[in-house]
C-alpha positions as CSV (number, residue, x, y, z in Angstrom):
1,X,-1.9,-13.6,-19.1
2,X,-1.5,-12.4,-15.6
3,X,-3.7,-11.0,-12.8
4,X,-3.4,-7.6,-11.2
5,X,-4.2,-8.2,-7.6
6,X,-5.5,-5.8,-5.0
7,X,-6.3,-6.7,-1.4
8,X,-8.7,-4.8,0.8
9,X,-9.1,-6.2,4.4
10,X,-11.1,-3.9,6.6
11,X,-12.6,-4.0,10.0
12,X,-15.3,-6.7,10.0
13,X,-14.8,-7.5,6.3
14,X,-12.2,-8.8,3.9
15,X,-12.1,-8.0,0.3
16,X,-9.8,-9.1,-2.5
17,X,-10.0,-7.4,-5.9
18,X,-8.6,-9.3,-8.9
19,X,-8.5,-7.9,-12.4
20,X,-8.2,-10.4,-15.2
21,X,-6.3,-8.6,-17.9
22,X,-3.5,-9.2,-20.4
23,X,-0.5,-7.2,-19.4
24,X,3.3,-7.4,-19.2
25,X,4.8,-8.6,-16.0
26,X,5.1,-6.1,-13.2
27,X,8.6,-5.3,-11.8
28,X,7.3,-4.4,-8.4
29,X,9.2,-5.9,-5.5
30,X,7.7,-6.3,-2.0
31,X,8.0,-8.0,1.3
32,X,6.0,-7.9,4.5
33,X,6.2,-8.7,8.2
34,X,3.8,-8.7,11.1
35,X,4.6,-6.9,14.3
36,X,3.4,-9.6,16.6
37,X,1.5,-8.7,19.8
38,X,3.6,-11.3,21.8
39,X,6.7,-9.3,20.7
40,X,5.2,-6.1,22.1
41,X,3.7,-5.0,18.7
42,X,0.2,-4.1,17.6
43,X,-0.5,-7.2,15.5
44,X,-0.5,-5.1,12.3
45,X,1.2,-6.3,9.1
46,X,3.5,-4.0,7.1
47,X,4.3,-4.4,3.4
48,X,7.1,-2.4,1.7
49,X,6.7,-2.1,-2.1
50,X,9.4,-1.0,-4.5
51,X,8.3,0.3,-7.9
52,X,10.3,0.0,-11.1
53,X,10.2,3.8,-11.4
54,X,9.6,6.9,-9.1
55,X,6.2,7.2,-7.4
56,X,4.5,10.2,-5.8
57,X,3.1,10.2,-2.3
58,X,-0.4,10.6,-3.7
59,X,0.0,7.6,-6.0
60,X,1.5,5.5,-3.2
61,X,-1.5,6.5,-1.0
62,X,-4.0,5.4,-3.7
63,X,-2.1,2.1,-4.1
64,X,-2.1,1.5,-0.3
65,X,-5.8,2.0,-0.1
66,X,-6.4,-0.2,-3.1
67,X,-4.4,-2.9,-1.4
68,X,-6.7,-2.8,1.5
69,X,-4.5,-0.8,3.9
70,X,-3.1,2.7,4.3
71,X,0.3,4.3,4.2
72,X,2.0,3.4,7.5
73,X,1.2,5.6,10.4
74,X,4.1,5.4,12.9
75,X,3.2,6.5,16.4
76,X,6.0,5.2,18.6
77,X,9.8,4.7,18.5
78,X,9.2,0.9,18.8
79,X,6.9,0.9,15.7
80,X,9.4,3.1,13.8
81,X,12.2,0.6,14.6
82,X,10.1,-2.3,13.5
83,X,9.1,-0.7,10.2
84,X,12.7,0.4,9.5
85,X,13.9,-3.2,10.1
86,X,11.6,-4.2,7.2
87,X,12.7,-1.3,4.8
88,X,16.4,-1.3,5.7
89,X,17.3,-2.8,2.3
90,X,18.8,-1.1,-0.7
91,X,16.0,-2.5,-2.8
92,X,13.7,0.1,-1.3
93,X,16.1,3.1,-1.3
94,X,17.5,5.5,-3.9
95,X,20.9,6.8,-3.2
96,X,21.8,10.2,-4.6
97,X,23.8,12.6,-2.4
98,X,21.4,11.4,0.3
99,X,19.4,8.2,0.9
100,X,15.8,8.4,-0.2
101,X,13.6,5.7,1.5
102,X,9.9,4.7,1.3
103,X,6.9,6.9,1.7
104,X,5.0,6.6,5.0
105,X,1.6,8.1,5.8
106,X,2.5,11.6,7.1
107,X,1.4,14.7,5.3
108,X,0.9,18.4,5.9
109,X,-2.5,19.9,4.9
110,X,-2.6,22.9,2.6
111,X,-2.2,26.1,4.5
112,X,-0.5,24.6,7.5
113,X,2.2,26.7,9.2
114,X,5.7,25.9,7.9
115,X,7.7,23.9,8.6
116,X,6.2,22.1,11.6
117,X,2.6,23.0,11.6
118,X,-0.4,20.7,11.0
119,X,1.4,17.4,10.3
120,X,-1.1,14.5,10.3
121,X,-1.3,10.8,9.4
122,X,-3.3,9.1,6.7
123,X,-6.5,7.8,8.2
124,X,-6.2,4.2,9.4
125,X,-8.6,1.6,8.0
126,X,-11.7,1.4,10.2
127,X,-11.2,4.8,11.8
128,X,-12.9,8.1,10.9
129,X,-10.1,10.4,12.2
130,X,-6.3,10.2,12.0
131,X,-4.1,8.9,14.8
132,X,-2.3,11.7,16.7
133,X,0.9,12.8,15.1
134,X,2.6,12.7,18.4
135,X,5.8,10.7,17.6
136,X,8.3,12.0,15.1
137,X,11.8,11.0,14.0
138,X,13.0,13.8,11.7
139,X,16.5,13.8,10.3
140,X,18.6,16.6,11.6
141,X,17.4,19.8,9.9
142,X,14.1,18.3,8.9
143,X,11.4,19.3,8.2
144,X,12.7,22.3,6.3
145,X,10.0,22.9,3.8
146,X,12.1,23.4,0.7
147,X,10.2,25.0,-2.1
148,X,10.6,24.8,-5.9
149,X,8.8,26.2,-8.9
150,X,8.5,23.9,-12.0
151,X,6.8,25.1,-15.1
152,X,5.3,28.0,-13.2
153,X,3.9,25.8,-10.5
154,X,5.1,26.3,-6.9
155,X,5.7,23.1,-4.9
156,X,6.2,22.6,-1.1
157,X,7.6,19.7,0.8
158,X,4.6,18.4,2.6
159,X,4.8,14.6,2.5
160,X,6.8,12.2,4.7
161,X,9.3,9.6,3.7
162,X,12.3,7.8,5.2
163,X,15.4,9.8,4.5
164,X,19.1,9.8,5.5
165,X,21.4,12.8,5.0
166,X,24.4,11.3,3.3
167,X,25.2,7.8,2.2
168,X,23.3,4.8,3.5
169,X,19.9,4.3,5.2
170,X,18.5,5.4,8.6
171,X,15.2,5.3,10.5
172,X,14.9,9.1,10.2
173,X,12.3,11.0,8.2
174,X,12.2,14.1,5.9
175,X,9.5,16.3,4.5
176,X,9.5,15.7,0.7
177,X,7.8,17.0,-2.4
178,X,4.8,14.9,-3.4
179,X,5.8,14.8,-7.0
180,X,9.1,13.2,-8.0
181,X,11.9,13.6,-10.5
182,X,15.0,15.6,-11.3
183,X,13.3,19.0,-11.4
184,X,12.5,18.6,-7.7
185,X,15.4,16.4,-6.7
186,X,12.9,14.0,-5.4
187,X,13.7,10.3,-5.8
188,X,11.3,8.2,-3.8
189,X,10.4,4.8,-5.5
190,X,8.8,2.8,-2.7
191,X,6.2,3.0,0.1
192,X,5.1,1.1,3.2
193,X,1.5,-0.2,3.5
194,X,0.1,-0.9,7.0
195,X,-2.7,-3.5,7.4
196,X,-4.7,-3.3,10.6
197,X,-6.4,-6.6,9.8
198,X,-5.0,-9.9,8.4
199,X,-4.1,-9.4,4.8
200,X,-4.9,-12.4,2.5
201,X,-2.0,-14.0,0.6
202,X,-3.1,-14.7,-2.9
203,X,-1.4,-17.4,-5.0
204,X,-1.4,-18.9,-8.5
205,X,-4.0,-16.9,-10.4
206,X,-4.2,-18.7,-13.7
207,X,-6.1,-19.5,-16.8
208,X,-7.1,-23.1,-17.0
209,X,-7.2,-25.2,-20.3
210,X,-10.9,-24.8,-20.6
211,X,-10.6,-21.0,-20.6
212,X,-11.8,-20.5,-17.0
213,X,-9.9,-18.3,-14.5
214,X,-8.9,-19.6,-11.1
215,X,-7.3,-18.0,-8.1
216,X,-6.5,-19.1,-4.6
217,X,-5.8,-17.2,-1.4
218,X,-5.1,-18.0,2.3
219,X,-6.8,-16.7,5.4
220,X,-8.0,-18.0,8.7
221,X,-9.5,-21.6,8.5
222,X,-13.2,-21.9,8.6
223,X,-13.9,-18.4,7.2
224,X,-16.6,-17.9,4.5
225,X,-16.0,-15.7,1.4
226,X,-18.4,-14.7,-1.3
227,X,-17.3,-13.6,-4.7
228,X,-18.6,-10.6,-6.6
229,X,-17.7,-9.5,-10.2
230,X,-17.9,-6.5,-12.4
231,X,-16.3,-5.1,-15.6
232,X,-16.3,-1.5,-14.2
233,X,-14.4,-0.7,-11.1
234,X,-16.2,2.7,-10.9
235,X,-19.5,1.0,-10.1
236,X,-20.6,1.0,-6.4
237,X,-20.4,-2.4,-4.7
238,X,-24.2,-2.6,-4.7
239,X,-24.0,-2.9,-8.5
240,X,-21.5,-5.8,-8.5
241,X,-22.8,-9.3,-9.4
242,X,-22.7,-12.0,-6.8
243,X,-21.0,-14.9,-8.6
244,X,-20.8,-17.5,-5.8
245,X,-18.5,-18.4,-3.0
246,X,-14.9,-19.4,-2.6
247,X,-14.3,-23.1,-1.6
248,X,-12.0,-23.9,1.3
249,X,-10.0,-26.6,-0.4
250,X,-7.8,-27.2,2.7
251,X,-7.6,-25.5,6.1
252,X,-7.1,-21.8,5.5
253,X,-6.7,-22.1,1.7
254,X,-9.6,-20.9,-0.5
255,X,-10.2,-21.3,-4.2
256,X,-12.5,-19.7,-6.8
257,X,-13.0,-20.7,-10.4
258,X,-14.9,-18.7,-13.0
259,X,-15.7,-18.8,-16.7
260,X,-15.3,-15.2,-17.8
261,X,-17.5,-14.0,-20.7
262,X,-16.0,-14.1,-24.1
263,X,-15.2,-10.4,-24.6
264,X,-12.2,-8.3,-24.2
265,X,-13.4,-6.3,-21.1
266,X,-11.3,-6.6,-17.9
267,X,-13.1,-8.6,-15.3
268,X,-12.8,-7.7,-11.6
269,X,-13.5,-9.9,-8.6
270,X,-14.2,-9.0,-5.0
271,X,-13.9,-11.6,-2.4
272,X,-15.3,-10.6,1.0
273,X,-16.6,-11.9,4.2
274,X,-20.2,-11.0,4.9
């Protein structure tokens, strides 16, 4: 047994979603770093995730939101340099004739003028409008809005990923097809999540000998977290069941133990601050 873990910190609230489900082990690889304010940063945490296979921008965007963040929105040269220092690792790149790096949060709305019109960022958690798309770091010749028709469907390059023309890696970007694969010569297999709050670090989800399920996570000492459960993620949060609160077993380390019902339905947990 293993847990599928999804984190969702947001302004004024913190949520963790845990699905208790029997699955094979995931091959995802990730690492993260915080751009500290004392180092001139914004205090945000960035997590780069490598999948075991190709991933579209849309799927990466859904995964970033499910994790409690958003695809990284890069608004300065300093931020771009910091994020690239995290992703400058062959684990997160695919090398063909060129270097294909992780997705970030840039996209071009349908109908925007090509190749430079309308570029925007995914909306940051806690905001209602995107940050300005004022800083760019396009590779030479990008964006170029290549087009392709696959099975009668026309595709445009209208998503942003790190890209280097030729061998190796660079902090430069390219406009890319949302979908991936040989038919589009699109090989992105990783993405960068940005967290504007403090993401929790979850550890040791496990089934105990008595059949109960237990997980722990870390956050700021003294915080209070209540736990809600459901067997249907499509339900609104108002229909989830309040199952208790997490216990702070040591400063900054929280634990919750539950006895799931004896059925085969997946059981989801949300842990949040009121």
